[in-house]
N, C-alpha and C positions, 0 to 999 in steps of 0.2 A: 498466646499469640495477643491476647486481646482479655485484658479487664476484668478477674471474677474478684467477686462481692469473699473479703477475708472466713465468711461463716463455712462458707462456701467452697472454699476451696480444694479441701483432700479431698471429698467428696470427684470432683470434676480432676483438679490432678489421677485421679486412679481413674475415671470417667477414659481419659486423653490418652490415657498411656495401652491401656487396652483398648480405643478402638481406633487409636489417630496413627497416621504415621509421620513424619515429613518424606515428602518427595525428593530423592536424589539429585532429580536433575533441576528443579525450579522451586525448591523448599517449599511450596506450601505446603499446607500440614490440608492430608486426604483421608477418606477414611480406609479402613485398611480391607473392606470390603469389595472399593475405588481402586487402590491401588492402580491394579496391572491391569483395567480400563484406562485407566489417564495415564498411565506408561505410555500403552499402546493410542491413544489418542494424542498423546499431546504433543512425545518427545519419538516418536517413531520416524527417525528420518524416512523421509518424502526428493522426487525429484523432481524441478520445476521444468516448463517448457523449456526454459532456456538452460537446463541441465545445469542449474544449479541445485547442491544436498543441501536441505536444510530439515529443522521440526518441523513438525505439521503444522504447528501451531507459529506460525513467521509465517507459514505459506501468505496467507491471504493478504500480511502486510507486505509484503513482499511482489506479491504480481497488483497489490494496489497502486505501489509506493516507486520501486528499485530495479523494478526486471526490465533485461531489453527489451523483454517483448510483449509489452505490458502495451493495449490500446488507446491511441491519442490520438487528440483532430487537430489538423493542420488549421491552420490562424489566417489563413485565406482559402480555402473551400471546405474548413467542415467537413472533406474526407476523414475516413477512419483509418491512421495505421499502425507500425508496431513501430514503438520510440525509438531505439535504435532505427531506425529511417525516418525520419521527421524531419531530422537537421539538414540533410539530402536532398526531401522532394520539399523542405520552404524555402530552399536557395535556389529553386529551379523556377516554383510556384508562383513568389513572391518577385519573380522578373517576366513575367506576362505581365501586357497592360492592357488598361482596358480604358476606354472616354472618357471623359468628363464630364460629365454632366449641368454643367456651369459652360468653361471653353473651351470642349473638346478637344484639349490637345491630348497626348494617348498620357495613360502617370501608370510608373510602375503599381502592382496592385501593394505590393509592400508602403509605399507612400502615400496611401486613397488616403488612411484618415489624415495623414497632417497636409494631404495636399486644397483642402480648403481652406487651411489661414492663409499661401500662400498664391493659391486659385484668385487671380485679377475679373 
């Protein structure tokens, strides 16, 4: 899958056919001696803590961006919790009140960012 100078092409092709295989799962070119290890490390099925099954090579991205149990921070109190609990927590957490330092009124935590513009 790379450009090869024409003068080297036949030797290169012989070398590749003898030493390289195409992975049946991802179509990458893998040395024959490493194919078993490649399949076992990249394509073996694993189960995430959320019980979803996937190839091992996809687990890191899943845990970082789409796992419902991935850790996230509440925008109001910076507590860490699972993504699937975030919405319920923020509804409650943002409904708390704190006194405004300028006007003294109790302001919903979710409105604290906009309040200074409205505060007289």
